[in-house]
N, C-alpha and C positions, 0 to 999 in steps of 0.2 A: 815519222810519227809525231803526234802532237805532244807538247810539253805543258804541264801544269806547274806554275810557280807560285810560291807564297807572295804576299804583298811586296811590291817593289820597295817599300819603305824599310823592309827588314834587311839587315846585313847578314843574317844567317837564318836558318830554318830548315824545314823538311821540303826538299824538292822532289817532285815526281819526274823521274827521268824519261819514262817511256809510256806509250799507250799502244793499243792494237787497233788496226783499221779493219772493220768488217764491211765487206761489200755485199749488200743484200742480193745482187744479181748473181753472185758466186755461190749463194747458199752457205756462206762462211759461218762456222760456229766452232765451239769447243764443247766436248762432252766427256762425261765420266759416269760410271756405274757406282751406285752407293753401296755401302755396307750398313748394317744395323746401327741406328743411332737414336737420338731424341726425336720422338714423334710429335711433340707439342710446341717446342721452342726453336726458333731459328731467326737469324738476321742476315739480310743481304745488303751490302753497301757497294756502290759503284759510282765513279765519276764518268759522266756521259756527255758526249758532244754529237749531236745529230747531224746528218748530212742529207737525209731523205725524209720527206714529209708525205702525207697522204696515203699511208698504208699501215695496217697493223704491224708493229715491229717488236718482236720479243727481245728483251734484254736477258731474261732468265726463264727457263721452264724446267719443270720436274714432272716426271711421268712414272706412275707406279702401277697402272692398270690400263686395260684396253678401252677405257671410256673416259669421258670428261671427269667423272667422279673421282678418279684417281690421280689428279694432276693439279699443279699450280702454274699459273701463267702471270708473268710480270712484264708488261709491255707498254708501248705507246699506242693509243687507239686511233685508228684512221679517222673516225668521225669525231671532230672536235679537237683532236691531237692531245687529249688528256692522258695522264699517267694512270694506268689501269692494272689492278691486281684482282685476279679471279682464282678460285680454288673450289674443288669438289663440285664443279658445275654451277657455282654461284658467283655473282659479281660482288666482291667484297669491298673494293674501293675503286672509284674512278674520279679523278680530280675534276673540279669544275673549271679550273684554269687550264689553259693550253700551254704546250711547250713547243713553240714554233721557231725559236731563235737558233738558227744553225751556226751562229758564231759563238755561242755561249757554252761553257762547261756547266753542267748541272751535277750536284751531288745528291744522289737518290739513296734513301735508306728505307727498307721495308722490314719491320720487326714483328715477329709472330710470337704469341704465347697464349695458347688456348686454355691454360689453367687459370687465367684471369677471371675473377667473378664478374667484373664489369665488362659487358660484351664489347663495348667500343674500344677497350684496351687490348683486344686479342689480335688486331692487325693495326699497326701504327705506320704512318707514312710521313717521312721527313724530306724536305727539299732545301738544300743549302742551310742545314742546321735548324730549320723551323718546321714544327709539326703542321701538316696539312689538316684542315678542319672542314673545308668546303668541298662537298662531293656531289657530282651529278648522279652517281649511283653508289649505294652503300649497303653492305650486309655484314654479318658476322658469323664466324664459325661457332659451332656449339661449344659449350664449356667442356674441356678435356677431350675435345675431338682429336683423333689421330690424323695427322697430316702426312702427305707423301714424304716430307723431310724425314730422314732416318729410316725409311722403309727399305729393307734389304733388297738389293737388285733393282731398285728404281733407277731411272736414267735422268740425270740432270744435264742441262744444256745452257751454255753462255753464248749469247748472240742470236738466239732463236727461242721460240717456244717448242714444246715437244708434245704433240697432241695425238693420242690414240696410236702410239707406236711410231709416229713419223715426225721428223723435224719440219718446222714451217714458220711463217711469219718472221723472216730473217731481218735482222737489224742492219741498218745502213748508217755508219758513222764510226766514232771512236769510243773505246772504253779504256779506262785506266783504274788502277787500284781496286780491282774487283775482289771483294771479300765475302765469303759465306761463313757464317758462324753457326755451328750445330750445337744446340742445347742452351742458348741464351737469347733473351730479347734485350738488345742493347740500344742505348741512346746514340744519336749521331755524334755526340762529343767523344765517343770512342774512336771515331774515324777522322774528325775534323775539328776545327776551332775557329773562333772569330779572331781576327787580327787585332792585337792589342793597340796598334797605332791607328788602324782604320777599322773600327768595330763593326762596320756593315759588310766587311769582306770576309767570306767564309773560305778557309783554306785547309788543305789536307795536312794530316800529321802522321807520324810513324805508327803503323798498326802491328808491327812485327811482334810486339809483346802480348798480344791478345791470346786468349785461349780459344782455339778453333773447333775443338770437338772432333768426333770420329769422321764426319763427312765435310768438315769445314776446309776451306782452301784460301790461299792468297795469291792472286795473279798480279804480278808487277810488270810483266811483259818486258823484262830486261834481257832475256835471252832470245835473240831473233831466230835461232835455230830450234827453239822449243818454246813457242808462245804459250803452250799449256802448262808450263812449269809451275808447280805449286811451291812458291817461295817459303812456305811454312814447312816444307819437307815431306808432305803427304804424297799420295799418288797423283801423278800429273794428269791433266786433262788431255784428251786426244784432239789434235787439230783436224778439222775437216774443211778443205778448200781454203786454207790459210797458208801463206808462205812467209819466208824471211822478209820479203818486201813489205809485208803488212806490219 
C-alpha cells in the first residue's frame, strides 16, 4: 500500500500508515446501506492517487432510487480528466483543470449544504486545501433540496459510482483517509493543513475527533483483513472484490 507522510522537515506529525488499492478491472469497491440521516448537509474527504486514466472513475457514489434523479456521483471524468460531481441528474461541478498526474496524491473534499441561500455555496470543491472556482460545467441544487445523503436504505459505494441499482465506473488507484461526514458542510482544514515549515505543502491531520453523524464513516485501511472497517466505530463497509493484498 502507498504511504502518505507529512513534510520531511517535520520531526513529528500525523502519518497516514495505509491506503487501499482499487483495481478497476476487478470491479473493486466498498459498499454500505444507509440509515436515516441529514438530507441537506454532507462532506466527503479522500486522499487519492490515480493509476488509470481515460475512463469515468467513481470515487464515491450514492444511490437512493432507480433513476439518475436519486443519486450522487463523485468521479474523474474520462473526457478532459476533470473532477466531476453530479447529483439528481444534474452536473453540479466539473473542474476545468485536469488530474492526470499518476504519481501525485490529491486531497479532494466535496462539501454539500443545500440550506445555503447563496446557490454557489451549496456544493463546494477543494483540492489540496484550496477551493476550486474554475468549472467546465456548473450547476446548483435547489435551496433546501433533499439529497440522497441520509436517505434511509440508500446505498453508498466507495471506489465506484452506483447508478440505477448497479455499481459501475470503477476507480483505478489508491485511496487513503476516506471520510464521510453526515450533517455538516466542513472546510478542508478539518482534514488537512499546510506545513508550517513548507507552507505550500498540504498534509493530512488526525480526523478521529470529528463528529461523523448517523451515516458518516472513517476508512483508515489499517486492518488488511477488514478494509471496510469504520475506524469511527460505526457499521463497517462491505468489501467487494478486495482482498488483504489490497
